[in-house]
PDB file of N, CA, C and O in Angstrom:
ATOM      1  N   TYR A   1     -14.059  -5.444  -5.158  1.00  0.00           N
ATOM      2  CA  TYR A   1     -15.190  -5.207  -3.609  1.00  0.00           C
ATOM      3  C   TYR A   1     -14.394  -5.002  -2.901  1.00  0.00           C
ATOM      4  O   TYR A   1     -14.435  -4.110  -2.054  1.00  0.00           O
ATOM      5  N   GLU A   2     -13.420  -5.827  -3.092  1.00  0.00           N
ATOM      6  CA  GLU A   2     -12.041  -4.814  -2.153  1.00  0.00           C
ATOM      7  C   GLU A   2     -11.858  -2.969  -2.050  1.00  0.00           C
ATOM      8  O   GLU A   2     -11.905  -2.163  -1.121  1.00  0.00           O
ATOM      9  N   ALA A   3     -11.661  -2.885  -3.343  1.00  0.00           N
ATOM     10  CA  ALA A   3     -11.454  -1.500  -3.762  1.00  0.00           C
ATOM     11  C   ALA A   3     -12.675  -0.855  -2.835  1.00  0.00           C
ATOM     12  O   ALA A   3     -12.395  -0.788  -1.638  1.00  0.00           O
ATOM     13  N   LEU A   4     -13.820  -0.435  -3.171  1.00  0.00           N
ATOM     14  CA  LEU A   4     -14.910  -0.307  -2.664  1.00  0.00           C
ATOM     15  C   LEU A   4     -14.987  -0.558  -1.036  1.00  0.00           C
ATOM     16  O   LEU A   4     -15.948  -0.135  -0.393  1.00  0.00           O
ATOM     17  N   GLY A   5     -13.935  -1.256  -0.437  1.00  0.00           N
ATOM     18  CA  GLY A   5     -14.443  -1.281   0.518  1.00  0.00           C
ATOM     19  C   GLY A   5     -15.420  -2.370   1.311  1.00  0.00           C
ATOM     20  O   GLY A   5     -16.262  -3.001   0.673  1.00  0.00           O
ATOM     21  N   LYS A   6     -15.224  -2.577   2.984  1.00  0.00           N
ATOM     22  CA  LYS A   6     -15.965  -3.341   3.724  1.00  0.00           C
ATOM     23  C   LYS A   6     -17.584  -2.763   4.124  1.00  0.00           C
ATOM     24  O   LYS A   6     -18.507  -3.534   4.386  1.00  0.00           O
ATOM     25  N   GLU A   7     -17.721  -1.171   4.110  1.00  0.00           N
ATOM     26  CA  GLU A   7     -18.426  -0.983   4.476  1.00  0.00           C
ATOM     27  C   GLU A   7     -19.379  -0.357   3.721  1.00  0.00           C
ATOM     28  O   GLU A   7     -20.532  -0.174   4.111  1.00  0.00           O
ATOM     29  N   ARG A   8     -18.653   0.209   1.926  1.00  0.00           N
ATOM     30  CA  ARG A   8     -19.488   0.360   0.901  1.00  0.00           C
ATOM     31  C   ARG A   8     -19.187  -0.582  -0.256  1.00  0.00           C
ATOM     32  O   ARG A   8     -18.917   0.072  -1.263  1.00  0.00           O
ATOM     33  N   SER A   9     -19.139  -1.965  -0.463  1.00  0.00           N
ATOM     34  CA  SER A   9     -19.263  -2.799  -1.172  1.00  0.00           C
ATOM     35  C   SER A   9     -20.445  -3.494  -0.406  1.00  0.00           C
ATOM     36  O   SER A   9     -20.504  -4.590  -0.963  1.00  0.00           O
ATOM     37  N   VAL A  10     -21.160  -3.476   0.304  1.00  0.00           N
ATOM     38  CA  VAL A  10     -22.957  -3.658   0.039  1.00  0.00           C
ATOM     39  C   VAL A  10     -23.651  -2.702  -0.807  1.00  0.00           C
ATOM     40  O   VAL A  10     -24.806  -3.077  -1.008  1.00  0.00           O
ATOM     41  N   LEU A  11     -23.256  -1.187  -1.590  1.00  0.00           N
ATOM     42  CA  LEU A  11     -24.404  -0.553  -2.133  1.00  0.00           C
ATOM     43  C   LEU A  11     -24.358  -1.552  -3.113  1.00  0.00           C
ATOM     44  O   LEU A  11     -25.488  -1.655  -3.589  1.00  0.00           O
ATOM     45  N   ALA A  12     -23.505  -2.407  -3.682  1.00  0.00           N
ATOM     46  CA  ALA A  12     -23.206  -2.897  -4.871  1.00  0.00           C
ATOM     47  C   ALA A  12     -24.039  -4.453  -5.125  1.00  0.00           C
ATOM     48  O   ALA A  12     -23.981  -5.196  -6.105  1.00  0.00           O
ATOM     49  N   PHE A  13     -24.959  -4.630  -3.598  1.00  0.00           N
ATOM     50  CA  PHE A  13     -25.893  -5.898  -3.577  1.00  0.00           C
ATOM     51  C   PHE A  13     -27.121  -4.680  -3.802  1.00  0.00           C
ATOM     52  O   PHE A  13     -27.064  -3.462  -3.971  1.00  0.00           O
ATOM     53  N   ALA A  14     -28.426  -5.829  -3.697  1.00  0.00           N
ATOM     54  CA  ALA A  14     -30.023  -5.571  -3.504  1.00  0.00           C
ATOM     55  C   ALA A  14     -29.883  -5.169  -2.163  1.00  0.00           C
ATOM     56  O   ALA A  14     -28.753  -5.200  -1.675  1.00  0.00           O
ATOM     57  N   PRO A  15     -31.124  -4.687  -1.282  1.00  0.00           N
ATOM     58  CA  PRO A  15     -30.551  -4.078   0.197  1.00  0.00           C
ATOM     59  C   PRO A  15     -31.408  -5.748   0.595  1.00  0.00           C
ATOM     60  O   PRO A  15     -32.228  -6.522   0.101  1.00  0.00           O
ATOM     61  N   GLY A  16     -30.303  -5.548   2.148  1.00  0.00           N
ATOM     62  CA  GLY A  16     -30.748  -6.833   2.892  1.00  0.00           C
ATOM     63  C   GLY A  16     -30.366  -8.596   2.017  1.00  0.00           C
ATOM     64  O   GLY A  16     -30.710  -9.723   2.372  1.00  0.00           O
ATOM     65  N   ASP A  17     -29.376  -8.051   0.567  1.00  0.00           N
ATOM     66  CA  ASP A  17     -28.874  -9.160   0.607  1.00  0.00           C
ATOM     67  C   ASP A  17     -27.700  -9.790  -0.061  1.00  0.00           C
ATOM     68  O   ASP A  17     -27.210  -8.993  -0.861  1.00  0.00           O
ATOM     69  N   GLY A  18     -27.451 -10.241  -0.047  1.00  0.00           N
ATOM     70  CA  GLY A  18     -25.571 -10.231  -0.253  1.00  0.00           C
ATOM     71  C   GLY A  18     -24.984 -11.260  -1.429  1.00  0.00           C
ATOM     72  O   GLY A  18     -23.865 -11.758  -1.548  1.00  0.00           O
ATOM     73  N   THR A  19     -26.165 -11.377  -2.237  1.00  0.00           N
ATOM     74  CA  THR A  19     -25.856 -12.336  -3.119  1.00  0.00           C
ATOM     75  C   THR A  19     -26.439 -11.590  -4.442  1.00  0.00           C
ATOM     76  O   THR A  19     -25.891 -11.330  -5.514  1.00  0.00           O
ATOM     77  N   HIS A  20     -27.750 -11.345  -3.967  1.00  0.00           N
ATOM     78  CA  HIS A  20     -27.774 -10.301  -5.976  1.00  0.00           C
ATOM     79  C   HIS A  20     -27.212  -9.070  -5.867  1.00  0.00           C
ATOM     80  O   HIS A  20     -27.187  -8.323  -4.889  1.00  0.00           O
ATOM     81  N   HIS A  21     -26.600  -8.872  -7.350  1.00  0.00           N
ATOM     82  CA  HIS A  21     -26.450  -7.079  -7.112  1.00  0.00           C
ATOM     83  C   HIS A  21     -27.804  -6.626  -7.468  1.00  0.00           C
ATOM     84  O   HIS A  21     -28.781  -7.078  -8.065  1.00  0.00           O
ATOM     85  N   ASN A  22     -27.439  -5.482  -6.819  1.00  0.00           N
ATOM     86  CA  ASN A  22     -28.214  -4.353  -7.883  1.00  0.00           C
ATOM     87  C   ASN A  22     -27.493  -3.973  -9.000  1.00  0.00           C
ATOM     88  O   ASN A  22     -26.343  -4.197  -9.375  1.00  0.00           O
ATOM     89  N   ASN A  23     -28.849  -3.062  -9.651  1.00  0.00           N
ATOM     90  CA  ASN A  23     -27.720  -1.993 -10.855  1.00  0.00           C
ATOM     91  C   ASN A  23     -26.703  -1.689 -11.204  1.00  0.00           C
ATOM     92  O   ASN A  23     -26.285  -1.776 -12.359  1.00  0.00           O
ATOM     93  N   TYR A  24     -26.009  -1.192 -10.067  1.00  0.00           N
ATOM     94  CA  TYR A  24     -24.877  -0.226  -9.978  1.00  0.00           C
ATOM     95  C   TYR A  24     -23.731  -1.899 -10.149  1.00  0.00           C
ATOM     96  O   TYR A  24     -22.913  -2.200 -11.018  1.00  0.00           O
ATOM     97  N   GLY A  25     -24.233  -2.715  -8.782  1.00  0.00           N
ATOM     98  CA  GLY A  25     -22.910  -3.992  -8.796  1.00  0.00           C
ATOM     99  C   GLY A  25     -23.062  -4.621 -10.451  1.00  0.00           C
ATOM    100  O   GLY A  25     -21.953  -4.756 -10.967  1.00  0.00           O
ATOM    101  N   ALA A  26     -23.873  -4.900 -11.084  1.00  0.00           N
ATOM    102  CA  ALA A  26     -24.445  -5.474 -12.135  1.00  0.00           C
ATOM    103  C   ALA A  26     -23.827  -5.135 -13.199  1.00  0.00           C
ATOM    104  O   ALA A  26     -23.204  -5.893 -13.942  1.00  0.00           O
ATOM    105  N   TYR A  27     -23.967  -4.050 -13.307  1.00  0.00           N
ATOM    106  CA  TYR A  27     -22.858  -2.876 -14.509  1.00  0.00           C
ATOM    107  C   TYR A  27     -21.401  -3.016 -13.829  1.00  0.00           C
ATOM    108  O   TYR A  27     -20.431  -3.637 -14.262  1.00  0.00           O
ATOM    109  N   GLU A  28     -21.473  -2.569 -13.124  1.00  0.00           N
ATOM    110  CA  GLU A  28     -19.908  -2.999 -13.228  1.00  0.00           C
ATOM    111  C   GLU A  28     -18.991  -3.965 -13.392  1.00  0.00           C
ATOM    112  O   GLU A  28     -17.887  -3.997 -13.936  1.00  0.00           O
ATOM    113  N   LEU A  29     -19.775  -4.886 -12.716  1.00  0.00           N
ATOM    114  CA  LEU A  29     -19.549  -6.365 -12.752  1.00  0.00           C
ATOM    115  C   LEU A  29     -19.034  -6.792 -14.871  1.00  0.00           C
ATOM    116  O   LEU A  29     -18.110  -7.317 -15.492  1.00  0.00           O
ATOM    117  N   ALA A  30     -20.334  -6.141 -15.150  1.00  0.00           N
ATOM    118  CA  ALA A  30     -20.777  -7.000 -16.922  1.00  0.00           C
ATOM    119  C   ALA A  30     -18.767  -5.603 -17.375  1.00  0.00           C
ATOM    120  O   ALA A  30     -17.578  -5.816 -17.614  1.00  0.00           O
ATOM    121  N   ARG A  31     -19.573  -4.528 -17.240  1.00  0.00           N
ATOM    122  CA  ARG A  31     -18.031  -3.584 -17.339  1.00  0.00           C
ATOM    123  C   ARG A  31     -16.531  -4.228 -17.040  1.00  0.00           C
ATOM    124  O   ARG A  31     -15.597  -4.095 -17.829  1.00  0.00           O
ATOM    125  N   MET A  32     -16.473  -4.690 -16.231  1.00  0.00           N
ATOM    126  CA  MET A  32     -14.887  -5.348 -15.746  1.00  0.00           C
ATOM    127  C   MET A  32     -15.049  -6.745 -16.728  1.00  0.00           C
ATOM    128  O   MET A  32     -14.103  -7.501 -16.951  1.00  0.00           O
ATOM    129  N   ILE A  33     -16.291  -6.919 -17.217  1.00  0.00           N
ATOM    130  CA  ILE A  33     -15.793  -8.703 -17.970  1.00  0.00           C
ATOM    131  C   ILE A  33     -16.204  -7.845 -19.558  1.00  0.00           C
ATOM    132  O   ILE A  33     -15.266  -7.480 -20.267  1.00  0.00           O
ATOM    133  N   ALA A  34     -16.987  -7.705 -19.798  1.00  0.00           N
ATOM    134  CA  ALA A  34     -16.590  -6.769 -21.186  1.00  0.00           C
ATOM    135  C   ALA A  34     -15.256  -6.182 -21.732  1.00  0.00           C
ATOM    136  O   ALA A  34     -14.643  -6.315 -22.791  1.00  0.00           O
ATOM    137  N   SER A  35     -15.056  -5.498 -20.619  1.00  0.00           N
ATOM    138  CA  SER A  35     -13.156  -4.112 -20.999  1.00  0.00           C
ATOM    139  C   SER A  35     -12.782  -5.873 -20.584  1.00  0.00           C
ATOM    140  O   SER A  35     -13.802  -6.407 -21.021  1.00  0.00           O
ATOM    141  N   ASP A  36     -11.981  -6.933 -20.048  1.00  0.00           N
ATOM    142  CA  ASP A  36     -11.081  -7.401 -19.815  1.00  0.00           C
ATOM    143  C   ASP A  36     -10.941  -8.424 -21.335  1.00  0.00           C
ATOM    144  O   ASP A  36      -9.848  -8.893 -21.654  1.00  0.00           O
ATOM    145  N   ILE A  37     -12.577  -8.738 -22.416  1.00  0.00           N
ATOM    146  CA  ILE A  37     -12.335  -9.772 -22.936  1.00  0.00           C
ATOM    147  C   ILE A  37     -11.998  -8.704 -24.404  1.00  0.00           C
ATOM    148  O   ILE A  37     -11.650  -9.380 -25.372  1.00  0.00           O
ATOM    149  N   LYS A  38     -12.055  -7.254 -24.659  1.00  0.00           N
ATOM    150  CA  LYS A  38     -11.849  -6.470 -25.458  1.00  0.00           C
ATOM    151  C   LYS A  38      -9.892  -6.030 -25.383  1.00  0.00           C
ATOM    152  O   LYS A  38      -9.155  -5.664 -26.298  1.00  0.00           O
ATOM    153  N   ARG A  39      -9.688  -6.191 -24.401  1.00  0.00           N
ATOM    154  CA  ARG A  39      -8.198  -5.771 -23.488  1.00  0.00           C
ATOM    155  C   ARG A  39      -7.268  -7.361 -24.091  1.00  0.00           C
ATOM    156  O   ARG A  39      -6.255  -7.247 -24.781  1.00  0.00           O
ATOM    157  N   GLN A  40      -7.756  -8.560 -23.739  1.00  0.00           N
ATOM    158  CA  GLN A  40      -7.206  -9.972 -25.049  1.00  0.00           C
ATOM    159  C   GLN A  40      -7.908  -9.881 -25.962  1.00  0.00           C
ATOM    160  O   GLN A  40      -8.287  -8.868 -25.373  1.00  0.00           O
ATOM    161  N   LYS A  41      -8.683  -9.925 -27.131  1.00  0.00           N
ATOM    162  CA  LYS A  41      -8.662  -9.944 -27.519  1.00  0.00           C
ATOM    163  C   LYS A  41      -9.366 -10.899 -28.587  1.00  0.00           C
ATOM    164  O   LYS A  41      -9.137 -11.265 -29.740  1.00  0.00           O
ATOM    165  N   LEU A  42     -10.346 -11.117 -27.605  1.00  0.00           N
ATOM    166  CA  LEU A  42     -11.234 -12.468 -27.779  1.00  0.00           C
ATOM    167  C   LEU A  42     -12.225 -12.291 -29.276  1.00  0.00           C
ATOM    168  O   LEU A  42     -12.781 -11.301 -29.753  1.00  0.00           O
ATOM    169  N   PRO A  43     -12.173 -13.208 -29.569  1.00  0.00           N
ATOM    170  CA  PRO A  43     -13.335 -13.019 -31.027  1.00  0.00           C
ATOM    171  C   PRO A  43     -14.585 -12.823 -30.024  1.00  0.00           C
ATOM    172  O   PRO A  43     -14.672 -11.622 -29.765  1.00  0.00           O
ATOM    173  N   ILE A  44     -14.897 -13.057 -29.820  1.00  0.00           N
ATOM    174  CA  ILE A  44     -16.170 -12.091 -28.778  1.00  0.00           C
ATOM    175  C   ILE A  44     -16.040 -10.693 -29.011  1.00  0.00           C
ATOM    176  O   ILE A  44     -16.732 -10.050 -29.800  1.00  0.00           O
ATOM    177  N   ALA A  45     -14.970 -10.172 -28.171  1.00  0.00           N
ATOM    178  CA  ALA A  45     -14.708  -8.949 -28.431  1.00  0.00           C
ATOM    179  C   ALA A  45     -15.218  -7.717 -29.587  1.00  0.00           C
ATOM    180  O   ALA A  45     -15.242  -6.532 -29.255  1.00  0.00           O
ATOM    181  N   LYS A  46     -15.584  -8.146 -30.862  1.00  0.00           N
ATOM    182  CA  LYS A  46     -16.026  -7.289 -31.818  1.00  0.00           C
ATOM    183  C   LYS A  46     -17.450  -6.929 -31.751  1.00  0.00           C
ATOM    184  O   LYS A  46     -17.916  -5.840 -32.089  1.00  0.00           O
ATOM    185  N   PHE A  47     -18.105  -7.937 -31.285  1.00  0.00           N
ATOM    186  CA  PHE A  47     -19.310  -7.218 -30.162  1.00  0.00           C
ATOM    187  C   PHE A  47     -19.933  -6.544 -29.551  1.00  0.00           C
ATOM    188  O   PHE A  47     -21.144  -6.523 -29.330  1.00  0.00           O
ATOM    189  N   ILE A  48     -18.721  -5.634 -29.071  1.00  0.00           N
ATOM    190  CA  ILE A  48     -18.666  -5.146 -27.991  1.00  0.00           C
ATOM    191  C   ILE A  48     -18.279  -3.927 -28.305  1.00  0.00           C
ATOM    192  O   ILE A  48     -17.103  -3.943 -28.670  1.00  0.00           O
ATOM    193  N   GLY A  49     -18.911  -2.522 -28.329  1.00  0.00           N
ATOM    194  CA  GLY A  49     -19.108  -1.287 -28.297  1.00  0.00           C
ATOM    195  C   GLY A  49     -17.706  -0.832 -28.426  1.00  0.00           C
ATOM    196  O   GLY A  49     -16.713  -1.485 -28.103  1.00  0.00           O
ATOM    197  N   LYS A  50     -17.724   0.043 -28.799  1.00  0.00           N
ATOM    198  CA  LYS A  50     -16.082   1.062 -29.299  1.00  0.00           C
ATOM    199  C   LYS A  50     -16.121   1.815 -28.316  1.00  0.00           C
ATOM    200  O   LYS A  50     -15.102   2.020 -27.656  1.00  0.00           O
ATOM    201  N   ASP A  51     -16.790   2.137 -28.145  1.00  0.00           N
ATOM    202  CA  ASP A  51     -17.234   3.315 -27.671  1.00  0.00           C
ATOM    203  C   ASP A  51     -16.766   3.058 -25.365  1.00  0.00           C
ATOM    204  O   ASP A  51     -16.951   3.916 -24.502  1.00  0.00           O
ATOM    205  N   LEU A  52     -16.171   1.574 -25.155  1.00  0.00           N
ATOM    206  CA  LEU A  52     -16.345   0.732 -24.149  1.00  0.00           C
ATOM    207  C   LEU A  52     -15.132   1.763 -23.275  1.00  0.00           C
ATOM    208  O   LEU A  52     -14.055   1.753 -23.872  1.00  0.00           O
ATOM    209  N   LYS A  53     -15.128   2.379 -22.363  1.00  0.00           N
ATOM    210  CA  LYS A  53     -13.878   2.263 -21.265  1.00  0.00           C
ATOM    211  C   LYS A  53     -13.390   1.663 -20.334  1.00  0.00           C
ATOM    212  O   LYS A  53     -13.939   0.987 -19.464  1.00  0.00           O
ATOM    213  N   SER A  54     -11.819   2.020 -20.582  1.00  0.00           N
ATOM    214  CA  SER A  54     -11.085   0.344 -19.932  1.00  0.00           C
ATOM    215  C   SER A  54     -11.452   0.788 -18.373  1.00  0.00           C
ATOM    216  O   SER A  54     -11.638   1.913 -17.910  1.00  0.00           O
ATOM    217  N   PHE A  55     -11.490  -0.688 -17.656  1.00  0.00           N
ATOM    218  CA  PHE A  55     -11.915  -0.928 -17.223  1.00  0.00           C
ATOM    219  C   PHE A  55     -10.732  -0.727 -15.136  1.00  0.00           C
ATOM    220  O   PHE A  55     -10.004  -1.569 -14.609  1.00  0.00           O
ATOM    221  N   ASP A  56     -10.884  -0.152 -14.933  1.00  0.00           N
ATOM    222  CA  ASP A  56      -9.727  -0.632 -13.394  1.00  0.00           C
ATOM    223  C   ASP A  56     -10.239  -0.890 -12.440  1.00  0.00           C
ATOM    224  O   ASP A  56     -10.979  -0.072 -11.893  1.00  0.00           O
ATOM    225  N   PRO A  57      -9.922  -2.602 -11.727  1.00  0.00           N
ATOM    226  CA  PRO A  57     -11.063  -3.051 -10.444  1.00  0.00           C
ATOM    227  C   PRO A  57     -10.731  -2.070  -9.598  1.00  0.00           C
ATOM    228  O   PRO A  57     -11.674  -1.412  -9.159  1.00  0.00           O
ATOM    229  N   LYS A  58      -9.513  -1.752  -9.204  1.00  0.00           N
ATOM    230  CA  LYS A  58      -9.191  -0.690  -8.287  1.00  0.00           C
ATOM    231  C   LYS A  58      -9.268   0.388  -8.261  1.00  0.00           C
ATOM    232  O   LYS A  58      -8.788   0.818  -7.211  1.00  0.00           O
ATOM    233  N   LYS A  59      -9.755   1.375  -9.087  1.00  0.00           N
ATOM    234  CA  LYS A  59     -11.002   2.565  -9.333  1.00  0.00           C
ATOM    235  C   LYS A  59     -13.019   2.525  -9.678  1.00  0.00           C
ATOM    236  O   LYS A  59     -13.729   3.334 -10.276  1.00  0.00           O
ATOM    237  N   PRO A  60     -13.357   1.219  -8.984  1.00  0.00           N
ATOM    238  CA  PRO A  60     -14.861   1.184 -10.295  1.00  0.00           C
ATOM    239  C   PRO A  60     -14.767   2.686  -9.806  1.00  0.00           C
ATOM    240  O   PRO A  60     -14.043   3.427  -9.141  1.00  0.00           O
ATOM    241  N   ASP A  61     -16.675   2.682 -11.003  1.00  0.00           N
ATOM    242  CA  ASP A  61     -17.453   3.934 -10.315  1.00  0.00           C
ATOM    243  C   ASP A  61     -17.773   3.762  -8.786  1.00  0.00           C
ATOM    244  O   ASP A  61     -17.770   2.776  -8.048  1.00  0.00           O
ATOM    245  N   SER A  62     -18.266   6.146  -8.433  1.00  0.00           N
ATOM    246  CA  SER A  62     -18.970   5.167  -7.422  1.00  0.00           C
ATOM    247  C   SER A  62     -19.912   4.985  -7.075  1.00  0.00           C
ATOM    248  O   SER A  62     -20.739   5.598  -7.750  1.00  0.00           O
ATOM    249  N   PRO A  63     -20.441   4.271  -6.104  1.00  0.00           N
ATOM    250  CA  PRO A  63     -22.165   3.823  -5.765  1.00  0.00           C
ATOM    251  C   PRO A  63     -23.198   4.936  -6.013  1.00  0.00           C
ATOM    252  O   PRO A  63     -24.328   4.715  -6.450  1.00  0.00           O
ATOM    253  N   GLU A  64     -22.744   6.079  -5.715  1.00  0.00           N
ATOM    254  CA  GLU A  64     -23.082   6.976  -4.768  1.00  0.00           C
ATOM    255  C   GLU A  64     -23.866   8.216  -6.614  1.00  0.00           C
ATOM    256  O   GLU A  64     -24.806   8.930  -6.961  1.00  0.00           O
ATOM    257  N   SER A  65     -22.721   7.700  -7.045  1.00  0.00           N
ATOM    258  CA  SER A  65     -23.123   9.266  -8.598  1.00  0.00           C
ATOM    259  C   SER A  65     -23.243   7.773  -9.313  1.00  0.00           C
ATOM    260  O   SER A  65     -23.132   8.118 -10.489  1.00  0.00           O
ATOM    261  N   PHE A  66     -23.333   6.945  -9.331  1.00  0.00           N
ATOM    262  CA  PHE A  66     -24.384   5.603 -10.123  1.00  0.00           C
ATOM    263  C   PHE A  66     -25.603   6.011 -10.836  1.00  0.00           C
ATOM    264  O   PHE A  66     -26.655   6.372 -10.310  1.00  0.00           O
ATOM    265  N   LYS A  67     -25.271   5.886 -12.469  1.00  0.00           N
ATOM    266  CA  LYS A  67     -26.763   6.513 -12.872  1.00  0.00           C
ATOM    267  C   LYS A  67     -27.172   5.287 -14.166  1.00  0.00           C
ATOM    268  O   LYS A  67     -26.435   4.814 -15.031  1.00  0.00           O
ATOM    269  N   LEU A  68     -28.193   5.104 -13.968  1.00  0.00           N
ATOM    270  CA  LEU A  68     -28.013   3.666 -14.993  1.00  0.00           C
ATOM    271  C   LEU A  68     -28.715   4.462 -16.291  1.00  0.00           C
ATOM    272  O   LEU A  68     -29.649   5.251 -16.429  1.00  0.00           O
ATOM    273  N   PRO A  69     -27.830   3.869 -17.081  1.00  0.00           N
ATOM    274  CA  PRO A  69     -28.001   4.375 -18.517  1.00  0.00           C
ATOM    275  C   PRO A  69     -29.311   4.111 -19.097  1.00  0.00           C
ATOM    276  O   PRO A  69     -29.794   3.072 -18.646  1.00  0.00           O
ATOM    277  N   PRO A  70     -30.124   4.775 -20.040  1.00  0.00           N
ATOM    278  CA  PRO A  70     -30.999   4.310 -20.251  1.00  0.00           C
ATOM    279  C   PRO A  70     -30.786   3.426 -22.267  1.00  0.00           C
ATOM    280  O   PRO A  70     -29.899   3.387 -23.120  1.00  0.00           O
ATOM    281  N   SER A  71     -32.353   2.847 -22.101  1.00  0.00           N
ATOM    282  CA  SER A  71     -31.809   1.941 -22.252  1.00  0.00           C
ATOM    283  C   SER A  71     -32.112   2.479 -24.000  1.00  0.00           C
ATOM    284  O   SER A  71     -32.890   3.418 -24.172  1.00  0.00           O
ATOM    285  N   PRO A  72     -31.534   1.902 -25.043  1.00  0.00           N
ATOM    286  CA  PRO A  72     -31.673   2.891 -26.747  1.00  0.00           C
ATOM    287  C   PRO A  72     -32.854   2.164 -27.010  1.00  0.00           C
ATOM    288  O   PRO A  72     -33.304   2.980 -27.814  1.00  0.00           O
ATOM    289  N   VAL A  73     -33.760   1.237 -26.973  1.00  0.00           N
ATOM    290  CA  VAL A  73     -35.277   0.909 -27.064  1.00  0.00           C
ATOM    291  C   VAL A  73     -35.743   1.000 -26.549  1.00  0.00           C
ATOM    292  O   VAL A  73     -36.844   0.575 -26.899  1.00  0.00           O
ATOM    293  N   ALA A  74     -35.728   1.690 -24.869  1.00  0.00           N
ATOM    294  CA  ALA A  74     -36.671   1.290 -24.266  1.00  0.00           C
ATOM    295  C   ALA A  74     -38.090   2.856 -24.076  1.00  0.00           C
ATOM    296  O   ALA A  74     -38.012   3.907 -23.439  1.00  0.00           O
ATOM    297  N   GLN A  75     -38.598   2.600 -24.472  1.00  0.00           N
ATOM    298  CA  GLN A  75     -39.973   3.915 -24.644  1.00  0.00           C
ATOM    299  C   GLN A  75     -40.993   4.409 -23.457  1.00  0.00           C
ATOM    300  O   GLN A  75     -41.534   3.600 -22.703  1.00  0.00           O
ATOM    301  N   SER A  76     -41.111   5.236 -23.408  1.00  0.00           N
ATOM    302  CA  SER A  76     -41.921   6.230 -22.021  1.00  0.00           C
ATOM    303  C   SER A  76     -43.281   6.415 -22.598  1.00  0.00           C
ATOM    304  O   SER A  76     -44.146   6.839 -21.831  1.00  0.00           O
ATOM    305  N   VAL A  77     -43.656   6.119 -24.049  1.00  0.00           N
ATOM    306  CA  VAL A  77     -45.327   5.871 -24.426  1.00  0.00           C
ATOM    307  C   VAL A  77     -45.974   5.226 -23.747  1.00  0.00           C
ATOM    308  O   VAL A  77     -45.502   4.091 -23.687  1.00  0.00           O
ATOM    309  N   LYS A  78     -47.170   5.388 -22.960  1.00  0.00           N
ATOM    310  CA  LYS A  78     -47.951   3.624 -22.490  1.00  0.00           C
ATOM    311  C   LYS A  78     -48.518   3.733 -23.866  1.00  0.00           C
ATOM    312  O   LYS A  78     -48.674   4.609 -24.717  1.00  0.00           O
ATOM    313  N   PRO A  79     -48.762   2.445 -23.710  1.00  0.00           N
ATOM    314  CA  PRO A  79     -50.184   1.685 -24.847  1.00  0.00           C
ATOM    315  C   PRO A  79     -51.218   2.485 -24.744  1.00  0.00           C
ATOM    316  O   PRO A  79     -51.303   3.259 -23.791  1.00  0.00           O
ATOM    317  N   LEU A  80     -52.032   2.429 -25.579  1.00  0.00           N
ATOM    318  CA  LEU A  80     -53.039   2.639 -26.311  1.00  0.00           C
ATOM    319  C   LEU A  80     -54.066   2.696 -24.748  1.00  0.00           C
ATOM    320  O   LEU A  80     -53.688   1.808 -23.984  1.00  0.00           O
ATOM    321  N   GLY A  81     -54.876   3.278 -24.346  1.00  0.00           N
ATOM    322  CA  GLY A  81     -56.036   2.623 -23.437  1.00  0.00           C
ATOM    323  C   GLY A  81     -55.849   2.881 -21.962  1.00  0.00           C
ATOM    324  O   GLY A  81     -56.680   2.771 -21.061  1.00  0.00           O
ATOM    325  N   ASN A  82     -54.289   3.332 -21.892  1.00  0.00           N
ATOM    326  CA  ASN A  82     -54.526   3.649 -20.520  1.00  0.00           C
ATOM    327  C   ASN A  82     -53.662   5.753 -20.435  1.00  0.00           C
ATOM    328  O   ASN A  82     -53.680   6.386 -19.380  1.00  0.00           O
TER     329      ASN A  82
END
């Protein structure tokens, strides 16, 4: 939040809510935690993808350019009958 600054840190939260993160805020926090698990070589690190890039909390991703990666299990095909 400090790296984003007071004005832009609100972009990590749901609109009108200073408590619950939006997709951007949740993704950045998860990335930070997963990156630190790998850095510390904790046993659970074996379950984290090899392609995870390290995270520098002083340089978070830009909230304005954030795009939620599509889920690998998501389908765009509607169920029959719709």
